[in-house]
N, C-alpha and C positions, 0 to 999 in steps of 0.2 A: 467564420471558422471558430470552432471551439478550441480552448486550450485550458490547461490546468496549471496553477501556480501553488507550490507548497512552500510555506514560510516556516522554517524550523524554529526561529525565535519566538513566533507567536503561536506555534502549534496549530496552524490553520491551513486548510486546503480550499482554494477558491477556483471555481469553474467559471471561465469567461466565455462570452459570446461576443466576438470582436473585442472591443475594449470595455464592454459592460459586464460587471459581475452578475452571474446568473444564479449561483449557489455558493454558500460559504459553510464549511464544516469544521468542527473541532476534530483534531487528529492526535496521534501519538507517533513521534519519530523515535529514533534510536536512543536508548538510555546512555550509550557511549558517545553521543554527539554525532557530528558530521565528518565524513571521510569516505574515500573511494577505495581504499586498499582491501583486497580480498581477505577474509578472515578477521576483519576489524570489528564486525558487528556495529558498524556506523552507517548512517543514512548518506548515500552518495548525493553530491550536489551537481548542479549544472543542468544542461539541456538534455532531455530524454524524450522518448516517445513510448506510447503504449504499444508493445509488440504483440501481445495476445490477451484476449478476454476469455476467462474461464469461469464456468458455473452458471451460464444462462439458464433460467427456469428452475433451478434447484431451490429448495426451501431455505429460508433464513436459518442460520445456525449450522448449515451443512459443514462438516469437518473435511478438510483437505489434507492429504499427505502426499508429497511429491506431485502436487497439482492435480491429484485425482481424488474424487470423493470417496471417503472411507465407508460410507453407509451410516455413520454416526450423525446425530444432531446434538450440538452443544447447547445445553440449557444451564441454569444456575447450579443445579446439583452436579452436573458433569464437570463444570468448571471448578466448583469447590473441591471436588475429588482430586484435581490435578492443576492447581492454580499456577504452578511453575512451568507448565507446558506452554510452548510457543504456538498458541492456537491460531490457525489460518482458517477463517470461516467465510461462508456465504458466497463471495465472489473474489476472483483474483484478476487484477489488472497488472500484468507482468511488464516491467519496464526494461527498456534497453537504452544505453547511453548514446549520445549523438556527438560526443567530443573525443575523437581518437587521442589516446595517450592520457586523457584525464578521467573519463568514465566509460571508455570503450576500448577494449583490447587489453591484452596482457593480464596482469594481476590487479587491474583496476576496472574490470568489465562488469557493469551493472547487471547485464542480462545473465552472465555466468555466475554472478553472485546470488541469483534468484531473489532480486529485490522486487517486491510487489506493493501495490495498494490493495489491502484486503480487510475483511471484517474481523472483528475481535469479540470475545464474550461481552455481553452487555454490562457485566459487573466490573470490567476493566476500566480504570480511570483514564479518560482522555484529557487533552489540554496540557499534558506534560510529557516529556520524553519517557519512554518505557519499553520500546520494542527492541528487537535484535537486529535492526537495520531497515526493516520494512516500514511502510506507512500504514498504521492501523486506523480503522474507522468504525463507527457504530454500524451494526448490520443493516439497519434500515437506510442509513446514509450511503453505504457502499452499493446497495441495490439501486438506489436512485441514481447515483453517479454512473454506475455501470450502464444503465439504460439511456444515459444522456451522451455517452462518449463511445468510441470504438477504437479498434486497432489503428494506429497512425496518429492518434491525438497527441499533440505536443504537451510535454510536462516539464516545467521549470522548477527545480528544487533549489531554494536559496536560504 
């Protein structure tokens, strides 16, 4: 069985097959640190699952708004025109919490907070916190990960 572990301290995401690391990726979690509260712009911790996989077959750099492709492709010039924009690109792995009262339900619900693993512009620095709560990955990396997992895959964020 495959599972994902996200380590906030080291800014890495590791895909495991059983207990063996299969892939390791540099990521970016929330600039405001870890936390579960709605509106905090923090990355939620604990046990999660991938609830939905969005974007199969779309070209790298596809821009999403409200989980739907906008028809845009983000390249370096597009990003430079709006670097402050919270770019959600290429693929979306939408997470849901598995721990009632901690990251599931009420005002601490990962799914209702729209927390994703998603692509980011290639010019965005990874390996340090910088997102608004989600887990950002390089576009090529999120395509690879997307093809290796599916809905129901366990995700531990620590």
